mmCIF file of the C-alpha atoms, coordinates in Angstrom:
data_MODEL
# 
_entry.id   MODEL 
# 
loop_
_atom_site.group_PDB 
_atom_site.id 
_atom_site.type_symbol 
_atom_site.label_atom_id 
_atom_site.label_alt_id 
_atom_site.label_comp_id 
_atom_site.label_asym_id 
_atom_site.label_entity_id 
_atom_site.label_seq_id 
_atom_site.pdbx_PDB_ins_code 
_atom_site.Cartn_x 
_atom_site.Cartn_y 
_atom_site.Cartn_z 
_atom_site.occupancy 
_atom_site.B_iso_or_equiv 
_atom_site.pdbx_formal_charge 
_atom_site.auth_seq_id 
_atom_site.auth_comp_id 
_atom_site.auth_asym_id 
_atom_site.auth_atom_id 
_atom_site.pdbx_PDB_model_num 
ATOM 1   C CA . MET A 1 1   ? -15.085 12.648 -12.508 1.00 0.00 ? 1   MET A CA 1 
ATOM 2   C CA . ASP A 1 2   ? -14.046 8.995  -12.888 1.00 0.00 ? 2   ASP A CA 1 
ATOM 3   C CA . TYR A 1 3   ? -10.818 7.609  -14.305 1.00 0.00 ? 3   TYR A CA 1 
ATOM 4   C CA . ARG A 1 4   ? -10.263 3.885  -14.800 1.00 0.00 ? 4   ARG A CA 1 
ATOM 5   C CA . ILE A 1 5   ? -6.713  2.609  -14.330 1.00 0.00 ? 5   ILE A CA 1 
ATOM 6   C CA . ILE A 1 6   ? -5.951  -0.393 -16.520 1.00 0.00 ? 6   ILE A CA 1 
ATOM 7   C CA . LYS A 1 7   ? -3.918  -3.390 -15.332 1.00 0.00 ? 7   LYS A CA 1 
ATOM 8   C CA . ILE A 1 8   ? -0.747  -4.281 -17.236 1.00 0.00 ? 8   ILE A CA 1 
ATOM 9   C CA . LYS A 1 9   ? 2.046   -6.832 -16.948 1.00 0.00 ? 9   LYS A CA 1 
ATOM 10  C CA . ASN A 1 10  ? 4.910   -5.968 -14.603 1.00 0.00 ? 10  ASN A CA 1 
ATOM 11  C CA . ASP A 1 11  ? 7.379   -5.541 -17.460 1.00 0.00 ? 11  ASP A CA 1 
ATOM 12  C CA . GLN A 1 12  ? 4.995   -4.153 -20.077 1.00 0.00 ? 12  GLN A CA 1 
ATOM 13  C CA . THR A 1 13  ? 6.411   -1.332 -22.197 1.00 0.00 ? 13  THR A CA 1 
ATOM 14  C CA . ASN A 1 14  ? 4.454   1.247  -24.177 1.00 0.00 ? 14  ASN A CA 1 
ATOM 15  C CA . TRP A 1 15  ? 1.547   0.828  -21.759 1.00 0.00 ? 15  TRP A CA 1 
ATOM 16  C CA . GLN A 1 16  ? 0.469   4.396  -22.539 1.00 0.00 ? 16  GLN A CA 1 
ATOM 17  C CA . GLU A 1 17  ? -0.874  3.213  -25.890 1.00 0.00 ? 17  GLU A CA 1 
ATOM 18  C CA . SER A 1 18  ? -3.657  1.223  -24.211 1.00 0.00 ? 18  SER A CA 1 
ATOM 19  C CA . ALA A 1 19  ? -4.225  3.364  -21.096 1.00 0.00 ? 19  ALA A CA 1 
ATOM 20  C CA . ASN A 1 20  ? -7.217  5.648  -20.730 1.00 0.00 ? 20  ASN A CA 1 
ATOM 21  C CA . THR A 1 21  ? -6.645  9.400  -21.095 1.00 0.00 ? 21  THR A CA 1 
ATOM 22  C CA . ALA A 1 22  ? -7.528  12.041 -18.523 1.00 0.00 ? 22  ALA A CA 1 
ATOM 23  C CA . ASN A 1 23  ? -7.655  15.511 -20.051 1.00 0.00 ? 23  ASN A CA 1 
ATOM 24  C CA . VAL A 1 24  ? -6.300  18.238 -17.797 1.00 0.00 ? 24  VAL A CA 1 
ATOM 25  C CA . ASP A 1 25  ? -8.393  20.853 -19.561 1.00 0.00 ? 25  ASP A CA 1 
ATOM 26  C CA . ILE A 1 26  ? -10.296 22.709 -16.845 1.00 0.00 ? 26  ILE A CA 1 
ATOM 27  C CA . PHE A 1 27  ? -8.933  26.171 -15.998 1.00 0.00 ? 27  PHE A CA 1 
ATOM 28  C CA . PRO A 1 28  ? -11.210 27.369 -13.180 1.00 0.00 ? 28  PRO A CA 1 
ATOM 29  C CA . TRP A 1 29  ? -9.656  30.789 -12.553 1.00 0.00 ? 29  TRP A CA 1 
ATOM 30  C CA . PRO A 1 30  ? -9.291  33.954 -14.677 1.00 0.00 ? 30  PRO A CA 1 
ATOM 31  C CA . ALA A 1 31  ? -6.112  34.205 -16.694 1.00 0.00 ? 31  ALA A CA 1 
ATOM 32  C CA . VAL A 1 32  ? -3.300  36.271 -15.235 1.00 0.00 ? 32  VAL A CA 1 
ATOM 33  C CA . ASN A 1 33  ? -2.868  39.672 -16.930 1.00 0.00 ? 33  ASN A CA 1 
ATOM 34  C CA . GLY A 1 34  ? -5.367  38.692 -19.596 1.00 0.00 ? 34  GLY A CA 1 
ATOM 35  C CA . ASP A 1 35  ? -3.057  35.924 -20.882 1.00 0.00 ? 35  ASP A CA 1 
ATOM 36  C CA . ASP A 1 36  ? -5.462  33.026 -21.348 1.00 0.00 ? 36  ASP A CA 1 
ATOM 37  C CA . PHE A 1 37  ? -2.802  30.317 -21.611 1.00 0.00 ? 37  PHE A CA 1 
ATOM 38  C CA . ARG A 1 38  ? -4.269  26.806 -21.572 1.00 0.00 ? 38  ARG A CA 1 
ATOM 39  C CA . PRO A 1 39  ? -1.645  24.218 -22.466 1.00 0.00 ? 39  PRO A CA 1 
ATOM 40  C CA . VAL A 1 40  ? -3.034  20.953 -23.809 1.00 0.00 ? 40  VAL A CA 1 
ATOM 41  C CA . THR A 1 41  ? -2.203  18.432 -21.095 1.00 0.00 ? 41  THR A CA 1 
ATOM 42  C CA . ILE A 1 42  ? -3.059  14.768 -20.613 1.00 0.00 ? 42  ILE A CA 1 
ATOM 43  C CA . ALA A 1 43  ? -2.516  12.183 -17.892 1.00 0.00 ? 43  ALA A CA 1 
ATOM 44  C CA . LYS A 1 44  ? -2.494  8.392  -18.063 1.00 0.00 ? 44  LYS A CA 1 
ATOM 45  C CA . MET A 1 45  ? -2.185  5.714  -15.379 1.00 0.00 ? 45  MET A CA 1 
ATOM 46  C CA . ALA A 1 46  ? -1.827  1.944  -15.192 1.00 0.00 ? 46  ALA A CA 1 
ATOM 47  C CA . PHE A 1 47  ? -1.008  -0.611 -12.501 1.00 0.00 ? 47  PHE A CA 1 
ATOM 48  C CA . CYS A 1 48  ? 0.659   -3.999 -12.215 1.00 0.00 ? 48  CYS A CA 1 
ATOM 49  C CA . ASP A 1 49  ? 1.098   -6.419 -9.319  1.00 0.00 ? 49  ASP A CA 1 
ATOM 50  C CA . ASP A 1 50  ? 3.381   -4.114 -7.353  1.00 0.00 ? 50  ASP A CA 1 
ATOM 51  C CA . SER A 1 51  ? 3.211   -0.566 -8.720  1.00 0.00 ? 51  SER A CA 1 
ATOM 52  C CA . LEU A 1 52  ? 1.229   2.311  -10.168 1.00 0.00 ? 52  LEU A CA 1 
ATOM 53  C CA . PHE A 1 53  ? 2.450   3.948  -13.377 1.00 0.00 ? 53  PHE A CA 1 
ATOM 54  C CA . VAL A 1 54  ? 1.931   7.640  -14.189 1.00 0.00 ? 54  VAL A CA 1 
ATOM 55  C CA . PHE A 1 55  ? 2.467   9.475  -17.476 1.00 0.00 ? 55  PHE A CA 1 
ATOM 56  C CA . MET A 1 56  ? 1.719   13.150 -18.134 1.00 0.00 ? 56  MET A CA 1 
ATOM 57  C CA . GLU A 1 57  ? 2.389   15.226 -21.233 1.00 0.00 ? 57  GLU A CA 1 
ATOM 58  C CA . THR A 1 58  ? 1.806   18.857 -22.196 1.00 0.00 ? 58  THR A CA 1 
ATOM 59  C CA . ASN A 1 59  ? 2.371   21.051 -25.242 1.00 0.00 ? 59  ASN A CA 1 
ATOM 60  C CA . GLU A 1 60  ? 3.920   23.808 -23.114 1.00 0.00 ? 60  GLU A CA 1 
ATOM 61  C CA . THR A 1 61  ? 7.118   24.867 -24.943 1.00 0.00 ? 61  THR A CA 1 
ATOM 62  C CA . GLU A 1 62  ? 8.203   28.010 -23.057 1.00 0.00 ? 62  GLU A CA 1 
ATOM 63  C CA . ILE A 1 63  ? 9.341   26.040 -20.045 1.00 0.00 ? 63  ILE A CA 1 
ATOM 64  C CA . ARG A 1 64  ? 10.845  27.205 -16.764 1.00 0.00 ? 64  ARG A CA 1 
ATOM 65  C CA . THR A 1 65  ? 13.105  24.790 -14.847 1.00 0.00 ? 65  THR A CA 1 
ATOM 66  C CA . GLU A 1 66  ? 14.763  26.610 -11.961 1.00 0.00 ? 66  GLU A CA 1 
ATOM 67  C CA . ALA A 1 67  ? 14.196  23.979 -9.249  1.00 0.00 ? 67  ALA A CA 1 
ATOM 68  C CA . ARG A 1 68  ? 16.461  20.966 -8.898  1.00 0.00 ? 68  ARG A CA 1 
ATOM 69  C CA . GLY A 1 69  ? 16.232  17.827 -6.760  1.00 0.00 ? 69  GLY A CA 1 
ATOM 70  C CA . LEU A 1 70  ? 13.747  17.866 -3.896  1.00 0.00 ? 70  LEU A CA 1 
ATOM 71  C CA . SER A 1 71  ? 12.274  21.362 -3.800  1.00 0.00 ? 71  SER A CA 1 
ATOM 72  C CA . ARG A 1 72  ? 9.262   23.210 -2.423  1.00 0.00 ? 72  ARG A CA 1 
ATOM 73  C CA . GLN A 1 73  ? 9.389   25.597 -5.402  1.00 0.00 ? 73  GLN A CA 1 
ATOM 74  C CA . VAL A 1 74  ? 8.536   23.197 -8.214  1.00 0.00 ? 74  VAL A CA 1 
ATOM 75  C CA . PHE A 1 75  ? 5.079   24.772 -8.612  1.00 0.00 ? 75  PHE A CA 1 
ATOM 76  C CA . THR A 1 76  ? 6.695   28.060 -9.676  1.00 0.00 ? 76  THR A CA 1 
ATOM 77  C CA . ASP A 1 77  ? 8.281   26.262 -12.670 1.00 0.00 ? 77  ASP A CA 1 
ATOM 78  C CA . SER A 1 78  ? 6.576   24.507 -15.541 1.00 0.00 ? 78  SER A CA 1 
ATOM 79  C CA . CYS A 1 79  ? 4.898   21.802 -13.519 1.00 0.00 ? 79  CYS A CA 1 
ATOM 80  C CA . MET A 1 80  ? 2.669   18.742 -13.812 1.00 0.00 ? 80  MET A CA 1 
ATOM 81  C CA . GLU A 1 81  ? 1.211   17.146 -10.700 1.00 0.00 ? 81  GLU A CA 1 
ATOM 82  C CA . LEU A 1 82  ? -0.646  14.164 -9.277  1.00 0.00 ? 82  LEU A CA 1 
ATOM 83  C CA . PHE A 1 83  ? -2.430  14.443 -5.923  1.00 0.00 ? 83  PHE A CA 1 
ATOM 84  C CA . LEU A 1 84  ? -3.460  10.997 -4.701  1.00 0.00 ? 84  LEU A CA 1 
ATOM 85  C CA . SER A 1 85  ? -5.572  9.809  -1.795  1.00 0.00 ? 85  SER A CA 1 
ATOM 86  C CA . ALA A 1 86  ? -4.725  6.119  -2.094  1.00 0.00 ? 86  ALA A CA 1 
ATOM 87  C CA . ASP A 1 87  ? -6.922  4.781  0.725   1.00 0.00 ? 87  ASP A CA 1 
ATOM 88  C CA . PRO A 1 88  ? -9.861  7.197  1.123   1.00 0.00 ? 88  PRO A CA 1 
ATOM 89  C CA . ALA A 1 89  ? -11.984 4.639  2.961   1.00 0.00 ? 89  ALA A CA 1 
ATOM 90  C CA . ASN A 1 90  ? -9.500  4.588  5.842   1.00 0.00 ? 90  ASN A CA 1 
ATOM 91  C CA . SER A 1 91  ? -7.446  7.786  5.628   1.00 0.00 ? 91  SER A CA 1 
ATOM 92  C CA . ASN A 1 92  ? -7.964  11.493 4.878   1.00 0.00 ? 92  ASN A CA 1 
ATOM 93  C CA . GLN A 1 93  ? -4.340  11.878 3.837   1.00 0.00 ? 93  GLN A CA 1 
ATOM 94  C CA . TYR A 1 94  ? -3.118  12.406 0.284   1.00 0.00 ? 94  TYR A CA 1 
ATOM 95  C CA . ILE A 1 95  ? 0.305   12.596 -1.350  1.00 0.00 ? 95  ILE A CA 1 
ATOM 96  C CA . ASN A 1 96  ? 1.319   15.236 -3.893  1.00 0.00 ? 96  ASN A CA 1 
ATOM 97  C CA . TRP A 1 97  ? 3.862   14.518 -6.639  1.00 0.00 ? 97  TRP A CA 1 
ATOM 98  C CA . GLU A 1 98  ? 4.856   17.794 -8.353  1.00 0.00 ? 98  GLU A CA 1 
ATOM 99  C CA . PHE A 1 99  ? 7.445   17.569 -11.147 1.00 0.00 ? 99  PHE A CA 1 
ATOM 100 C CA . ASN A 1 100 ? 9.140   20.069 -13.435 1.00 0.00 ? 100 ASN A CA 1 
ATOM 101 C CA . PRO A 1 101 ? 10.815  19.177 -16.778 1.00 0.00 ? 101 PRO A CA 1 
ATOM 102 C CA . ALA A 1 102 ? 14.192  18.719 -15.047 1.00 0.00 ? 102 ALA A CA 1 
ATOM 103 C CA . GLY A 1 103 ? 12.745  16.032 -12.772 1.00 0.00 ? 103 GLY A CA 1 
ATOM 104 C CA . ALA A 1 104 ? 12.737  18.233 -9.660  1.00 0.00 ? 104 ALA A CA 1 
ATOM 105 C CA . LEU A 1 105 ? 10.133  16.978 -7.209  1.00 0.00 ? 105 LEU A CA 1 
ATOM 106 C CA . CYS A 1 106 ? 7.987   18.337 -4.407  1.00 0.00 ? 106 CYS A CA 1 
ATOM 107 C CA . ILE A 1 107 ? 6.443   15.438 -2.486  1.00 0.00 ? 107 ILE A CA 1 
ATOM 108 C CA . ALA A 1 108 ? 4.545   15.595 0.789   1.00 0.00 ? 108 ALA A CA 1 
ATOM 109 C CA . VAL A 1 109 ? 1.738   13.841 2.666   1.00 0.00 ? 109 VAL A CA 1 
ATOM 110 C CA . GLY A 1 110 ? -1.052  15.231 4.825   1.00 0.00 ? 110 GLY A CA 1 
ATOM 111 C CA . THR A 1 111 ? -4.747  16.045 4.993   1.00 0.00 ? 111 THR A CA 1 
ATOM 112 C CA . HIS A 1 112 ? -4.792  19.620 3.609   1.00 0.00 ? 112 HIS A CA 1 
ATOM 113 C CA . ARG A 1 113 ? -2.583  22.529 2.502   1.00 0.00 ? 113 ARG A CA 1 
ATOM 114 C CA . TYR A 1 114 ? -1.523  23.466 6.035   1.00 0.00 ? 114 TYR A CA 1 
ATOM 115 C CA . ASP A 1 115 ? -0.956  19.871 7.132   1.00 0.00 ? 115 ASP A CA 1 
ATOM 116 C CA . ARG A 1 116 ? 1.884   18.769 4.843   1.00 0.00 ? 116 ARG A CA 1 
ATOM 117 C CA . HIS A 1 117 ? 4.837   16.637 5.882   1.00 0.00 ? 117 HIS A CA 1 
ATOM 118 C CA . GLU A 1 118 ? 7.609   16.602 3.319   1.00 0.00 ? 118 GLU A CA 1 
ATOM 119 C CA . ILE A 1 119 ? 8.850   13.170 2.339   1.00 0.00 ? 119 ILE A CA 1 
ATOM 120 C CA . GLN A 1 120 ? 12.633  13.092 2.172   1.00 0.00 ? 120 GLN A CA 1 
ATOM 121 C CA . ILE A 1 121 ? 13.780  10.586 -0.446  1.00 0.00 ? 121 ILE A CA 1 
ATOM 122 C CA . ASP A 1 122 ? 17.251  11.418 -1.727  1.00 0.00 ? 122 ASP A CA 1 
ATOM 123 C CA . THR A 1 123 ? 17.035  8.543  -4.202  1.00 0.00 ? 123 THR A CA 1 
ATOM 124 C CA . TYR A 1 124 ? 13.564  9.444  -5.503  1.00 0.00 ? 124 TYR A CA 1 
ATOM 125 C CA . MET A 1 125 ? 14.705  9.364  -9.151  1.00 0.00 ? 125 MET A CA 1 
ATOM 126 C CA . ASP A 1 126 ? 15.536  5.676  -8.727  1.00 0.00 ? 126 ASP A CA 1 
ATOM 127 C CA . LEU A 1 127 ? 12.662  4.807  -6.388  1.00 0.00 ? 127 LEU A CA 1 
ATOM 128 C CA . PHE A 1 128 ? 10.056  6.266  -8.749  1.00 0.00 ? 128 PHE A CA 1 
ATOM 129 C CA . GLN A 1 129 ? 12.029  5.496  -11.951 1.00 0.00 ? 129 GLN A CA 1 
ATOM 130 C CA . VAL A 1 130 ? 11.511  9.085  -13.118 1.00 0.00 ? 130 VAL A CA 1 
ATOM 131 C CA . LYS A 1 131 ? 11.840  9.819  -16.834 1.00 0.00 ? 131 LYS A CA 1 
ATOM 132 C CA . THR A 1 132 ? 11.438  13.274 -18.348 1.00 0.00 ? 132 THR A CA 1 
ATOM 133 C CA . ASN A 1 133 ? 11.405  14.218 -22.012 1.00 0.00 ? 133 ASN A CA 1 
ATOM 134 C CA . ILE A 1 134 ? 11.639  17.753 -23.402 1.00 0.00 ? 134 ILE A CA 1 
ATOM 135 C CA . HIS A 1 135 ? 10.845  17.964 -27.109 1.00 0.00 ? 135 HIS A CA 1 
ATOM 136 C CA . ASN A 1 136 ? 9.877   20.529 -29.742 1.00 0.00 ? 136 ASN A CA 1 
ATOM 137 C CA . ASN A 1 137 ? 6.176   20.178 -28.984 1.00 0.00 ? 137 ASN A CA 1 
ATOM 138 C CA . GLY A 1 138 ? 6.335   20.304 -25.172 1.00 0.00 ? 138 GLY A CA 1 
ATOM 139 C CA . TRP A 1 139 ? 7.485   17.935 -22.452 1.00 0.00 ? 139 TRP A CA 1 
ATOM 140 C CA . SER A 1 140 ? 6.458   14.831 -20.534 1.00 0.00 ? 140 SER A CA 1 
ATOM 141 C CA . ILE A 1 141 ? 7.036   13.106 -17.200 1.00 0.00 ? 141 ILE A CA 1 
ATOM 142 C CA . GLU A 1 142 ? 6.776   9.396  -16.474 1.00 0.00 ? 142 GLU A CA 1 
ATOM 143 C CA . TYR A 1 143 ? 7.229   7.608  -13.160 1.00 0.00 ? 143 TYR A CA 1 
ATOM 144 C CA . ARG A 1 144 ? 6.387   4.462  -11.215 1.00 0.00 ? 144 ARG A CA 1 
ATOM 145 C CA . ILE A 1 145 ? 4.982   4.399  -7.657  1.00 0.00 ? 145 ILE A CA 1 
ATOM 146 C CA . PRO A 1 146 ? 5.716   1.161  -5.782  1.00 0.00 ? 146 PRO A CA 1 
ATOM 147 C CA . PHE A 1 147 ? 2.818   -0.187 -3.717  1.00 0.00 ? 147 PHE A CA 1 
ATOM 148 C CA . ALA A 1 148 ? 5.318   -0.671 -0.889  1.00 0.00 ? 148 ALA A CA 1 
ATOM 149 C CA . PHE A 1 149 ? 5.877   3.086  -0.824  1.00 0.00 ? 149 PHE A CA 1 
ATOM 150 C CA . LEU A 1 150 ? 2.134   3.770  -0.738  1.00 0.00 ? 150 LEU A CA 1 
ATOM 151 C CA . ARG A 1 151 ? 1.691   1.345  2.142   1.00 0.00 ? 151 ARG A CA 1 
ATOM 152 C CA . SER A 1 152 ? 4.388   3.193  4.095   1.00 0.00 ? 152 SER A CA 1 
ATOM 153 C CA . CYS A 1 153 ? 2.028   6.189  4.063   1.00 0.00 ? 153 CYS A CA 1 
ATOM 154 C CA . PHE A 1 154 ? -1.250  4.244  4.120   1.00 0.00 ? 154 PHE A CA 1 
ATOM 155 C CA . PRO A 1 155 ? -0.647  1.179  6.354   1.00 0.00 ? 155 PRO A CA 1 
ATOM 156 C CA . SER A 1 156 ? -4.089  -0.363 5.845   1.00 0.00 ? 156 SER A CA 1 
ATOM 157 C CA . LEU A 1 157 ? -3.966  -0.043 2.055   1.00 0.00 ? 157 LEU A CA 1 
ATOM 158 C CA . LYS A 1 158 ? -4.999  -3.138 0.105   1.00 0.00 ? 158 LYS A CA 1 
ATOM 159 C CA . LEU A 1 159 ? -4.601  -2.643 -3.632  1.00 0.00 ? 159 LEU A CA 1 
ATOM 160 C CA . SER A 1 160 ? -6.451  -4.969 -5.970  1.00 0.00 ? 160 SER A CA 1 
ATOM 161 C CA . GLN A 1 161 ? -8.829  -4.765 -8.892  1.00 0.00 ? 161 GLN A CA 1 
ATOM 162 C CA . GLY A 1 162 ? -11.878 -2.680 -8.002  1.00 0.00 ? 162 GLY A CA 1 
ATOM 163 C CA . HIS A 1 163 ? -10.042 -0.578 -5.403  1.00 0.00 ? 163 HIS A CA 1 
ATOM 164 C CA . ILE A 1 164 ? -11.211 3.035  -5.397  1.00 0.00 ? 164 ILE A CA 1 
ATOM 165 C CA . MET A 1 165 ? -8.822  5.936  -4.858  1.00 0.00 ? 165 MET A CA 1 
ATOM 166 C CA . ARG A 1 166 ? -9.320  9.695  -5.065  1.00 0.00 ? 166 ARG A CA 1 
ATOM 167 C CA . GLY A 1 167 ? -7.138  12.275 -6.742  1.00 0.00 ? 167 GLY A CA 1 
ATOM 168 C CA . ASN A 1 168 ? -6.558  14.961 -9.318  1.00 0.00 ? 168 ASN A CA 1 
ATOM 169 C CA . PHE A 1 169 ? -4.109  15.809 -12.093 1.00 0.00 ? 169 PHE A CA 1 
ATOM 170 C CA . TYR A 1 170 ? -2.818  19.359 -12.415 1.00 0.00 ? 170 TYR A CA 1 
ATOM 171 C CA . LYS A 1 171 ? -0.866  21.615 -14.763 1.00 0.00 ? 171 LYS A CA 1 
ATOM 172 C CA . CYS A 1 172 ? 0.547   24.884 -13.447 1.00 0.00 ? 172 CYS A CA 1 
ATOM 173 C CA . GLY A 1 173 ? 3.450   27.325 -13.516 1.00 0.00 ? 173 GLY A CA 1 
ATOM 174 C CA . ASP A 1 174 ? 3.249   30.264 -11.132 1.00 0.00 ? 174 ASP A CA 1 
ATOM 175 C CA . LYS A 1 175 ? 6.363   32.061 -12.404 1.00 0.00 ? 175 LYS A CA 1 
ATOM 176 C CA . THR A 1 176 ? 6.411   30.897 -16.017 1.00 0.00 ? 176 THR A CA 1 
ATOM 177 C CA . ALA A 1 177 ? 6.056   33.264 -18.964 1.00 0.00 ? 177 ALA A CA 1 
ATOM 178 C CA . HIS A 1 178 ? 2.358   32.404 -18.982 1.00 0.00 ? 178 HIS A CA 1 
ATOM 179 C CA . PRO A 1 179 ? 1.099   31.648 -15.435 1.00 0.00 ? 179 PRO A CA 1 
ATOM 180 C CA . HIS A 1 180 ? -1.718  29.081 -15.482 1.00 0.00 ? 180 HIS A CA 1 
ATOM 181 C CA . TYR A 1 181 ? -3.686  26.626 -13.319 1.00 0.00 ? 181 TYR A CA 1 
ATOM 182 C CA . GLY A 1 182 ? -5.313  23.626 -14.969 1.00 0.00 ? 182 GLY A CA 1 
ATOM 183 C CA . CYS A 1 183 ? -6.971  20.533 -13.495 1.00 0.00 ? 183 CYS A CA 1 
ATOM 184 C CA . TRP A 1 184 ? -8.699  17.309 -14.542 1.00 0.00 ? 184 TRP A CA 1 
ATOM 185 C CA . SER A 1 185 ? -11.420 17.184 -11.893 1.00 0.00 ? 185 SER A CA 1 
ATOM 186 C CA . PRO A 1 186 ? -13.184 20.578 -11.582 1.00 0.00 ? 186 PRO A CA 1 
ATOM 187 C CA . ILE A 1 187 ? -12.493 22.796 -8.573  1.00 0.00 ? 187 ILE A CA 1 
ATOM 188 C CA . GLU A 1 188 ? -15.219 25.175 -7.436  1.00 0.00 ? 188 GLU A CA 1 
ATOM 189 C CA . LEU A 1 189 ? -13.258 27.763 -5.482  1.00 0.00 ? 189 LEU A CA 1 
ATOM 190 C CA . PRO A 1 190 ? -12.858 31.511 -6.144  1.00 0.00 ? 190 PRO A CA 1 
ATOM 191 C CA . TYR A 1 191 ? -9.051  31.369 -5.989  1.00 0.00 ? 191 TYR A CA 1 
ATOM 192 C CA . PRO A 1 192 ? -6.326  28.963 -7.192  1.00 0.00 ? 192 PRO A CA 1 
ATOM 193 C CA . ASP A 1 193 ? -5.916  26.067 -4.759  1.00 0.00 ? 193 ASP A CA 1 
ATOM 194 C CA . PHE A 1 194 ? -4.983  22.510 -5.684  1.00 0.00 ? 194 PHE A CA 1 
ATOM 195 C CA . HIS A 1 195 ? -4.964  21.321 -2.064  1.00 0.00 ? 195 HIS A CA 1 
ATOM 196 C CA . CYS A 1 196 ? -8.694  20.701 -1.987  1.00 0.00 ? 196 CYS A CA 1 
ATOM 197 C CA . PRO A 1 197 ? -9.436  16.949 -1.667  1.00 0.00 ? 197 PRO A CA 1 
ATOM 198 C CA . THR A 1 198 ? -13.163 17.718 -1.587  1.00 0.00 ? 198 THR A CA 1 
ATOM 199 C CA . PHE A 1 199 ? -12.904 18.168 -5.349  1.00 0.00 ? 199 PHE A CA 1 
ATOM 200 C CA . PHE A 1 200 ? -10.787 15.099 -6.106  1.00 0.00 ? 200 PHE A CA 1 
ATOM 201 C CA . GLY A 1 201 ? -12.091 12.758 -8.769  1.00 0.00 ? 201 GLY A CA 1 
ATOM 202 C CA . THR A 1 202 ? -12.412 8.970  -8.502  1.00 0.00 ? 202 THR A CA 1 
ATOM 203 C CA . LEU A 1 203 ? -9.590  6.688  -9.654  1.00 0.00 ? 203 LEU A CA 1 
ATOM 204 C CA . ILE A 1 204 ? -10.586 3.018  -10.042 1.00 0.00 ? 204 ILE A CA 1 
ATOM 205 C CA . LEU A 1 205 ? -8.269  0.038  -10.498 1.00 0.00 ? 205 LEU A CA 1 
ATOM 206 C CA . GLU A 1 206 ? -9.927  -1.968 -13.264 1.00 0.00 ? 206 GLU A CA 1 
# 
């Protein structure tokens, strides 16, 4: 799977209108209790001279938002996620951003599920400029990832047009009214597991 990230101006608004769309429409595992819930979910990205931009939206309306602030339990709520290996040519590490509709965040870096180091950022709402929107037809999350932050985790990272990253977009909710596990890049495993960089897709800075 390939996704091309468009370049925009640093102060460009409404960039989502011109960005490419990644459909988070693959549900690799059997529905829980026969409830085949597959919320329509999309992801969009862009970049400017100093940041990546991320936008995700879903038509999930029965939302769960128990977690607040930095939390390991965001995945049990209504949740949309980006897992990003920003410098795959030089590092096996990836960062996970997991958000619920209240803006609660689980963020960590490492090489696999059992090698995660939580990133403590008390001011993450400001650092990532997090914006959430709950509406009648679902909810959305929008945030900005400074290149300086990425370089703090990937010291040799050089971001420019043509740079290739690896990653995946996810939609889940382990303890929601309708538990579900959706992804953009297909995962070929017999059980739900998003921490599988082998199945990440390709993200290219255009």
